[in-house]
N, C-alpha and C positions, 0 to 999 in steps of 0.2 A: 533333565532330572539332576545332573551334576551341579549346574548353576544354582538351581533351587536349593539343593542341600547346602551349598557353600553360603548362600545368603542366610539360611537359617542358622548356620554356625556363627556368622558374624553378628546377627541380631542377638543370639544367646550370649555371646561373649560380651557384648556391650551392656546387656541388662544384668548379667551376673558375673562381673569381674572377680568377685571374691572366691570363686571356685577354681580359678587358675587351671583351666582344663588341659593346658598344653604341658603342664609340669611332668617331667619324665620319671619322677620318683615313685610314688604310690599311685597305682591306677585308681580311678574313681570306681570302676566296676570291672569285675572279672566275669566274662561270659564263658560258661562251660558248655561245650558241645560234645556229647558222646557220639561216636561214629561207628557204623558197621555197614559196609557195602552200600555207600551213599554217593557213589561217583556221579550219578545223574544230577543230584541236587546240592552237593556240598559246596561247590564254588559260589553259587548264588546265596547260599545260607551264610557263609563266612563273609562274603562281600557285603551283605546287609548289615553286618556288625561293623566292618571297617569303614563303611560310609556313614556311620552315625554322626549326628551333629556334635555329640559328646566325643571328643577326640581322645581324651585321656582314659583309655580302657585297654584291657588285654583280652585276647581270645585264646582260650585253652581248649584245644581239640584233642580228645583222647580216643584213639582208634582201638577197637575191640577185635584186632586181628582180621581186618577185612581181607577178602580174597579178590577184590577188584582194585581199581586205581585210586580209591579214596585217599589213602595215606600219601600217595605220590602227589596228588592234586594239592592237598593242603600243605605239604612240605614245600612245594614250589611257591605257594602263596606266602609262606613264612619267610622264604628267602628274600622276598620283595618288601615285606612289611614286618618289622621287628616286634610289633604288638601281638603277632600270632605265635603261640607256643604249641608245639605238637609232640605227642608221645604215643607210643604203641604199647598196649598191655602184653605181658609175656605169653599169655594164652587167652583164648576166647572165654569170656565170663558168662555168655549166654543171656545178657540183658543189659539194661542201662545203668544199673546200680553201681557196679564197680567203676566204670568209666567216670560217672559223676563223682564218686567218692575220691577217685584219683585227682580229678579236677579241683575238688575242694582243697585237697592237701597241697596242690601246686599253686593255688590262687594267692594273690597278693593284694587284691583290690579291697577298698573299703566296703563295697557291696558285692554280692554274687548274684548272677542271673543264670538260668538254665535255658538253653535253646536246643530243640531237637534238630537233627541234621537235615531234615527235609522241610523245615519251616523257616520263617523269615521274621525280621523286625521291621516296623515302620521306621523311616529315617530319623525321627526324633524320639524314639522309644526310650533309650537309656537316659537321654537328657531329661525327659519328662519325669521318669521315676526317680532319678538321682536327686533332682531339685526337690521333689516331694519328700523323699526320704530324709534329706537334710533339714528341710523346713519343719517336719513333724518329729524329728529325732526318732525315726521309726526303726524297729527291728525287722519288720516286714512291711513292704508296700504291696497291697493285695488288689489286683485288678480282677474284674468279674467276668469280662467278655473277651472274645477273640474275634478277629476278622476271619471270615471263611469264604474262599472263592466261590462265586455262584456256579451252579451246575457241577460242583465238585471238580473244578478245573485243577489239573495237576501242575501244568507249567504256567507260572504267574509272570505277567509282564505289565507294562505301563497301561495297557488297555483293559486289564482284568477288572471286573466289577465284583465288589465284595458285599457280603451281608454280615451281620453279627451273629454270634453263636455263644451259648453258655450252657453249662450243666448245673449252674447254681439255681436255686429256687428263691422265689420272693422278688420284691422290687429291687432294682439296682440303685445304687447311690447316685446322686446328682452333683455332689461336691465331696471333697475329701472328708473323711470321718474317722476319728480315733475310736476303734472298737473297744468294747467293754474289756476290762481286765479280770472280770469275774469268771473264774474257771468253769463253774457249773453252767453259766450262761453260754460260754464258748462251746462247751461239749454239746449242749442242746442245739446250738446253731450247726455244729458239725453233723449231728444226727438228722437235722431237718434239711440238710443239703445247702445251707447258706454259707458254708466254708468248704467249697469243693476242693479236692486235693490235687488239682493240676499244679505242678511246680513251675511250669515254664512261663506263666504270665504274671510272675511276681518278682520282687527284688528282696534280697535277704542281706542283712548286715552281717558281714563275715565274722566279726568278733563274737556276735551272739551265737552263731552256729558252732564256732570253735569252743566257746565257753561251755555250752551245753552238750558238746560232743555229739552233735546230731549228724547222722549219716543215713544213707539209703541201705535198707536191708536187702539181702540177696533173695528176692522173690521173683517168680516168673512173670507176674503181672501185678499191677496196682501198687507197686512199691512207693509210688509218689503219694498215694492216699495215706499210707501208713506214715510216711515221712512227714506229711503236712499235719497229721493229727498230733504228732509229737511237737511240731512247731507251734501249733495254736495253744498247746498246753504249757509251753515254756516261754514264749515270747512276751516280754513285758509290754511292748507297744506294737500293735498291728493297726495299720492305717489302710482303710478301704478307700479306693479312688475310682472315679468314673472313666479314667483313661483306657483306651483300647489300643494296644501297642503291638500285639502279636498276630501274625498271619499263620493260621493253622492250615497247612496245605494237605489236601487229601491225597495220600500216597498209599495205594493198595498193597505195595510191597513192604510197607513199614512193618517192623517187628510187632508193633502193638495193633496193627490193623489187618494184616494178611490172614487168610483162611488157613488154618493148620489142621492136622489130623485130630480125630476124636481123642486119641490117647494123649496128645500134647495139650489139647485144650482142657481135658479133665484134670490132667496133672497140674497145669498152671492154676486152675481155679480151686481145686481141693487143697493144693499146697498153700495158696493164699489164705483160704478160710482157716486152715488148721495152724499153719506157722504164723500167719499175719495176726490172727487174733491172740495167739500166745505172746507175740512181741508186745502188742498193745496191753494185754492183761498184766504181763510182767512189769511193764512200765507203770501202769496204774496202781499196781500193788505196792509201789514205793511212795505213793502220795496219799497222805491221811484222808483227804477229802473223798477219794474213791473208796478207800478201805471202809470208811464210816458210812458210805452211801452206796450200797450194792445196786440200787436202781439206776443211779447215775453211771456206775461202772459198766452196766449192761448196755447202755445206749450205743456207744461206739462199736461194741462187739456185734450188737444187733444190726447196726448199719452195714458193716462189712459183710456179715453172713447173708443178710437179706439181698444185698446187691448182687452177690455172686451166686446165690441160689437162683436168681432170675436168669443169669447167664447160663447156668448148667441146665435149667429147665428145658432149653431147646433140644438137648439130647433125648430127654424123655418124651418130647413131642414126636420124635422120629423113631425111637426104639423102645422096646419094652424093658422093664427092670431086669428080666431074666437075660436079655441080650447084652445088657450092660454090666451084668453081675461080675464077670471075671475082671473087667477093667477097673471097676470100683474097688473090688477086693485088693487088687494090686496096689491101688493108690492108698488104701487104708493100712496096709500091712506094716509099712515103716513106723506108723504111729500106734497101731493097735495090736501088732504082733499076732498071737494065736486067736485073738478075739476079733480079727478083721471081718469075719463073716457077719457077726452081730452088728458091727458099726456100718458095714456096707448095706445091710438090710435097713437100718434106720435111715441112712442117707437116701436110699431108693424110696422108702416109705414116705418120707417128707415130700419128695417130688411127685409121687403118685397122688397124695392128698392135695398137694398144690394144684395139680392138673385138674383134679375133680372140682376144686373150688373155682378155678378159672372157667371151667365148663358150666358150672352152676351160675356164675355171674353172667356169662354170655346168655344163658337160657332165660335168666330173670330179665335181662335187658330186652330180649326179644319179646317176652310176654308183656312187659311194660309198654313196648311200642305197639303191640297188637291191641292192648286195652285202650291206648290213646286213640288209635284209629277207630275203634268201635264207639268211643265216646264222641268223636267228632263226626 
């Protein structure tokens, strides 16, 4: 593996001498890794960056007050490779937003990439995206798919077999394509799921993020979807490419994937729907196109709410509205005050009617299948 990587570096250096990848001044890419209790995976994660064929990069590891040996492991790596910069937040922030924002502030690279602490890059990942970013003068290099270990394998090695995975809808591009700069079209693509908000399989021009003052909002979940919505509304040049460079490792202990209590889940989801939609609406309220087109302004709000109503529906599959009432009132109170009972009722009513519609659709499908059998 090491010899193969070195050969790829030499081939790239010969083909693209103009990039001067060994220059120590300004890194080509700053890779930002938020960390929290990631001792099992963090070494292989950081190593996948340091072994990139693109040598001129920096790795910024921001620890969110881990209680295991995560910080120690990365600090030892940093002593051996000066491209690694590590810092620890003064107190736990409860999510990936503040570590990523800290990493953005610390970054020096021409481009920024985000890598989760339990995931990996392919050996040529940064080289591929950097070359494409330079060629297309891109503010964002947008990849559509990730590699996913077969059988949800956790520990990835040279013998691991991968499949591809994506949450985006529609056909994938077969060659690099400069996306439309029409804001209305981009918003429709976001609503249709063609601009999914993963942040980690993309490359961002740092000057663009700093100029637009783009950062991650402090949300319990889906902060990346909100962030990327702001990106697609403000980036002059988004280039969609067919490259698959990210290995999305299934870690059941990840903050975004582990099973948490009903209270925590409801809090995260209702907080996102209420606070997240406010962030988006406040942002759109400053743009004439959205102010003059209420229907367009509703699309991203509808997307966020609908997606998270689907997630909260599972609680109403298991419990009655009356059983969940106290929890929902508690979540609504910070936003609705003395009127929390009314809004809690509306929240539950939506889910009750959604469940009825789901049941009706199932029944219709069953009846259609029965009719087909009778016909045949």
